[in-house]
N, C-alpha and C positions, 0 to 999 in steps of 0.2 A: 698585625692582624693574620688571624691562618686562613690559609687558603682552605678549598673545598676537600685536598688529600689530607690536608693536616687535622682539620674536624673528621674524617673521618676516621684516620689513626687515633685520634682520641677518643671515638666512638668505639672502636674494636678493642682497645684497651680499660674500657670499664669493668671489666669481669676480673683486673689484674690488680694485685696491689699498687697503689702508687708510687710505691719505693723501687719496682722493678721494673716501669714503661719505660726508662731508657734502655734498657736492656732487650735482645731480641727475644721473640714469643717462640717456644718451643714448639716445632713441627714434628709432635707426637702428643698422643692421648696420654693420661697420665692414670696409672690405681688407686682405688680410695684406697683410705688407710686400712691396715691389715696389721693385726697382732700376732708376729712371728714367733711369740712367746707360747702361742696356743698349742703349738708343736708338743710341749713337753719339755721342759729342763732336764730330766732324768733321762729321756729318750734321746735328746741332742748331746747331753753328756757321754750316753753310751756310744753313741757315732764317732766321739772325740771331735766334736766341732771348734769347739773354742778351743781346744788345744792345737789342734791343727793351726787355724788361724791366727792364734798369739806365737805360736811359733814361726810360723812363715813372717809375721810380721815382724819379728826379733823384739818381743816386748819382753824385757825384764824388769830387774831391779832398778826403780831411780827414773824410768822413764815414764812421762807424762802424756795421757792420753785424753783425747774426746771421743764419745761415746755418742755419737749422733743419733739419733731414733732409739733412743735407748729402752724406752718402752717401760715394760715392767723390771728392767735389770739384769737379764741375762748374764750380757757381757760386764755389763757395770761391776756385778760381784766378781767376776773372776779376772778383769783386770785389777782391780783393787789388790786383789789375792797377788797377783803375779806380779804388781809394782812396788809393791811394800810398802812400806813407812816413809821412805825417801821419794818416792815415786808420787803421782795425783794422777787421779781420775776426773773428768767434768762430765758428767750424765747430762745429755740434753733431749728435750722432746720438746713438739708443739702443743702437745695436748696437755692442757691444765690437769685433767684427770689422771696422765698418767705420771707427769710430775709428781702431784701428790701422792700417790701411790708409790711412787720410787723413794720418795721422801721419808715415808714409812719405812720402808725396807731396809734404809739406808741406816737410819735410829735404829732400827731392832736388830740389824746385825752387826752397829756399831762401827761402819767404815769410815773411820777417821780421814780416810785419805780422799774422800769423795764429796765432791760440790756437785749441785743439780740446777741448772739456767732453763729457764724457760725461751726458746728460740722462735722464728718469725719462718714464714713458708718461704720469703725469700734471702732471709739473713739467718746463717745460723748463731749469730751474735756471741762470737768467739773472740776472747782478748788475744791482742796481738803478739805475735813471737813467744807463743807459750808452749806447744807441742810438737813432742817426736812425733807422733802418729794422731791421725782422725780416722776414727770407723764411723762406715757407713755397711750396717751389715741387713741385706735383705731389706734397705727401705729407700734407696735411690730412686729407685721406680716411681716413688710417692712423691718427688719431689716436682713440685708444677712450674718452680723456677728456676730449672737449673744453671743456667749462663751468672743470674744476679747471686745465687746462692754460691756457685763455686768461685766467684769474682771476690763474695765477701769473708769465704774462707780463706783464701789463701796467705792471707796477712799474718792469719793464727799458726803459723807451721814457724819452727825455728829452722834455725840453716839446717839443712840436712832431712827436714822432716817429711813424712811421706802420708798419702792420702791412700786409705784402705777400701778397697769395694769389693762385700759379697751378695753375689745376686746369682739369677738364673736366667739362662737363655732362652726367652720367650718375650712374646710381642711386651710393650709397655701396660697395656691395659688389662693384661695378664699377671700383675705382679710379678714381672720381669724385666727385664733390659738385655736386647742384642748387644753383645761384645764391641762388635763393629759402631755400636750408635753411642754405647758409653766411652767408646775411646775418641770419638770424635767431640763430644761433648766435653770433654776435659780439655780434648787437644784445643778447640775454640776459646779455651780460657785461660791458655799458657800451661798446661801440665803436661808431661812425657809419660808415658808407660814402662815403667820399670818391669812388670813382672805380671804374668799372666797365668794361672793352672786352671785345672778341672781336676775336683775332686770328690769323688762319691761320698765323702766324710760332710763337706757343705752342700749337699742336696745342689748342687749351682759351679759357678767357678770364682777364683780371687784373683783381683785385679789391687797393683799397687802403682800409682803415680808420685810422679816430683813435680814442683815447679821449678820452669824452666824460663829464661829470659825476663823480657818486661810483661807486667802484667796489662794485657790491652786495654784499652776505653772502652766503656760499653757500647758507642755507638760502631766502633772496628768491630767487633766478634762479629763472625758470619754463624749462623744459625745450622746446623744438620737437619736435614730436609727427607732423609730414609731412613731407614731401618739399618741400611748397611753402611752409614755413616757418612754419606756427601753432605760437601756444606753447600749453601746457596747463600744468596744477598735476600 
């Protein structure tokens, strides 16, 4: 039988996916969904954004990449060209409409090395041991269940695989995330920061992480409770 505190916790979690309730709730507001492609692909190319990110991430022929929050496919199509016929790109999004539009674009541009998958708010639904790189570009601040999401993402990395985040240093309810909070959330699930760079071409910063040690049990994850990245209980 559940005690009063157990009942209260269940009631507090009713706004969360049932599959996320074993994980701590993030102590931060979350931005609504935003279409980063609205900036304009030509404008982003003129800034050299995708080239800078792919160069920093060491994307080359034969690399396997998951493009999380792919939207209309700005990175998907450029990654597909970079990795070539021997590489693979999995484009994922949680919005069915975005998946449908992206599928049409992949067919139209005949991107034979691209596959498409519908994800969930607390689970990217990536196949295990499959990716050299996982991209999350200007979308991580929209993840409503970061601990469950990152925990389930981790097994998708191959040996030596890394996660790439591009975002903006501003509050999470203003379509960005302070770097210290980003570092803290990744560290809580067993990731180590490998590289951090600020570049004007990105309209923000570039962060790269690798998994280290054992993946913690969900109940052992300590959530980050401030923008400065401190952990709490």
